[in-house]
N, C-alpha and C positions, 0 to 999 in steps of 0.2 A: 692264136690256136690254142684249143681246150684239151685236156685230157683226163680221163676219168680215172683217179688216182683210188685205189682200193684202201680199206680201212688195215687190212691184213694181209701177208705175203707170204711166199714161201723162200726159205732160207737154209743154209747150211750152219748150223750151232754147233758150238761146243759149250758144254756148262761147266766143266773142269780142265784144268791142265792134263793133257795126256790121252784126251778124249772121254769118250766116242764122240764122232761127228753125227748128229741128229738132223734128218731132213724135217724141217717143221715148220708150222705158220708162227710168226711172230708180226707185231705192228708195225705198221708203215712210219717212218719217222717223218717229222714236218721240218723243213729246213728253217734254219736260222736268220735273220736279217742279212748276213752275210755270205749265205750258202746257198747250193742248188739241189735238188733233188733229181737224181737221174735214172731212169729205168734202164736197169742193165740188159742190154741184149745179149752180149757175149763177155765172158770173162777168161782170162787164162788163169792157169794153175801153176804156180811156181815151187819150187822144192823147198825155197823158204818158208812158204806156208806151213810145210810139215815142221820146222823148227818153232814156229809160233804155237801150234797145237802141242809141241811135246815139251813148250817151257824151256828150250834148250840155251836161250840166252837169258843174262841178267837181267834185263828190263822185263819188268812185270806184265802180261797182257790184261786186258780188261776181261771179265768172266760176268756173265756169258759173252762170247765172241763169235763176230761172223768174220770169217777170213776172207783173204783176196784182196789184189793190189793192181789189179791190171783188167779193169772192166772198161767195156765202151758202150755207151747208149744214148738215149735221149733225154734231153732235160725237160721235166714236166712240172716242175716248181720251182719257183724262187724266192728269196727274201728280200725284203722292201729296198736294202740298200745296195743291191746287184743291177749295175746299169749296163754291164759289158757282155753279159750271156742273157739270150732269149730263150724263152720255151719254145721248145722244137728245134734247138740247137742240138747238135750232136757233139758229145763230150766224152772225155774219158778220166777215169780215176788211176793215178798211175804213181809211178816212183820219181824219185828226185836224187840227181847224181850230185856226189860231191868228191873232188880229189884233194888228197894232201900232198901238196907241193913240197913240203919239208921233209918228204921221206924218199928214199931211195931204196928200191925202186919206187918210182910214182905209183900210189896206192890208190884205185878209186873205190869209193863205196857208196851204198845208195841206202835212202831210206823210202817206205812206203807213204811219202809225203801227203796227207790230207789237208793239212794248212798248219801255218805258223804265224807268229806274231806281227809278222811284217815292219817291226819298229825296233827292233835290236840291232847291234852293229853286224850280226851274221846276215839277217835279213836285208840289211840296207846296202849289203855288199854281195848280193847274190849268192850267200852260202846258207840259204835255208835249211839245207839239212842239219846245220848246227844248232838251230834255233832252240833253247832250251825249253820251249813251249810248243814244240813241235808235235802234230796230232798224225799218228801212223796209222794209215788204211789198215784193217785187217789184223790190228794189233793193239793199239791203245783206243782206237775207235773202230766201230763196225766197218767191213770192207765189202768186196764186191760180190760174195757168194750169197747174194740176195736180189732179189728183182727189182727192188728200190734201194739207192744207195745215197749216203748225203755226202756232199765234197764241197770244201771252202771254194767260192767262184773266183778269187784270185790263182787258185791252184789247178784247177782242172784244166785238162787237155782241150783245145778248141780244134774239133775233127771237122773238116772239110765234109760237107754230105755226099759227095761223089766218091769217098772212099767206103770202103766196105767195112761195117763194125768187126764182122769176124776176124778179117786179115789185121786190123789195127790193133786190137785185144793186147795180143800178145808182144806186140811191140812196144807197149806202155811198160814193159819192164824191159825182158831181153834186149830189144831193139835199142830202147834210151840208154841201157847200160852199155853196151859195148859201142855206140855212137859217141858217147861222152868219152870212152878211153880213147877211141881213135883219135878224137879231137886234141885231147888232154897230151897226147902222145909227140905231138907236134910235127907229125909225118906231113909231108906237102905233095901234092900232085906228082907223080914221075916217082917218087921215092917208094921203096919197099918197107912192108910190114910183115912179120911173121905173125899168123895167129896160132897159138899153142892150144889145142883141143878144139881145130877148125870144124871138125865134123859133127860136134855137139849142137844143141839148141843155141847157146851163145854163140859159139863158133861160126857157123853156118850164116847166123844175121851178120857177123862181123865181116865175114867174106864180102857179103853182097854190098854193106855199106862202103866198106873199104873200096872195092871196084867202082862204086859210084861217085867217090870221092877222088878218083883218079889214082888210086895208089895201086902199086903192085904188090900182089898179095904170095906170100908162102904159106901154103896151109901144112900144120904139123898135126898129125893124126896117124891112126893104126888101120891098116886092111884096105883091100882094093875098092869095096864100098863108098868107104870115107873118100879115098883119093877121086873116084869117079863122080860122087857128089860135088866135093869141094871145086873140081875143075869146071862143072857145070855151073858153079855159081861165081866163077871169074877168077880163081886161083892160078898163077901161072907156073908154080912148080908146086910138088907135094913131097915131103919127109916122112915117110912111114918108121915111127920110134920104134916099133917092133921089130924091125929087120935092120934097121941102120946099124952100121959098127959103130959110127962116131956122128950123133945127132948133131953136134955143134957145126963140126967141119961140114957136113951136108947142108945144113942151112946155109953158112958162109959160103960155099961154092955155087948155092943158086942165085948167088946176087951177080951183079954186072961185075963189081971190082973184087969182088971175093973177100970184101972185108964183113960182110954181115949186113942184115937188113939196118935201116934208119930205128926203127922200133918194133919192140915184141909186145904182142897182146896177149897176156896170159888168163886165158879162162880154165885152165886144166884145175885141179884141186889135189893133184898128188905133189909131194915134196920134190922129187927130180927134177921136174921141168922148171921150178922156180930156181936152182942152180944152174941150168942149162940156158935159159935165158939169158941171165946176168953173164954168162961166157960169151953168148953168140953175138954180142953188142960190144963196140967200143965203150969206153968210159964217156964219152959224150954222148952215146945215142940212149935212149929212153927205155925202159921196161915197163910197161903198164900193166900193174896186177889188179885184177877184176875180182 
């Protein structure tokens, strides 16, 4: 299968930290020996893209920079060393999730992993986000806010062709993030997980993943609209933190034994839910902070 690849493409580019973001034409990059070129059909937009633009983190971004780290599209070119990805395959440029098991509560963090060395101790033990030579999409290398994006073949997501690319794009960040959190929480089918911030972008996906994994979900958020939505997504109980007199007791009461959920998935950004999450669970249970 052949594809006509243009010399230039449209992209969202920042020339300096803090912006502005310019919609302009830039050259289409050519893949290196171990890389693929993906014709991006859809890209999600993450709040962390704003942090990258504004330079809010100590790691410097490349400049000029094309942001984005959750893009789905079609492979249109590949390097000579790439043998397990074919032209015409659907692929995603995504985040990679890492959990810190030596922290309590369990902390799950992510990088927009475009590639890693694959040879260091971290890469050899499945901890690629900790690789000291990691390449970060939309941060240290250009990301998915362009028509054609480069990705290391070893790290792009293989997407079945029967899955709509517009549906998969946001899953490549938010979906992967909460799925990893649920896995690391240790909760098993039939057990209960509380999702703090269940009505938001991450939380709504967490409810769906948890349901599919056989978990019982207690959704924690505010308002009738969030209650209706989370129940439609599979939550068995809803605790409205804006009206509850005691969130901790209400969450515990929503479990069969009254002792609280087996795990808490925390995707809220305020300080108080962090304190409450620890109180909800017994010492042997898990709080997973996203």
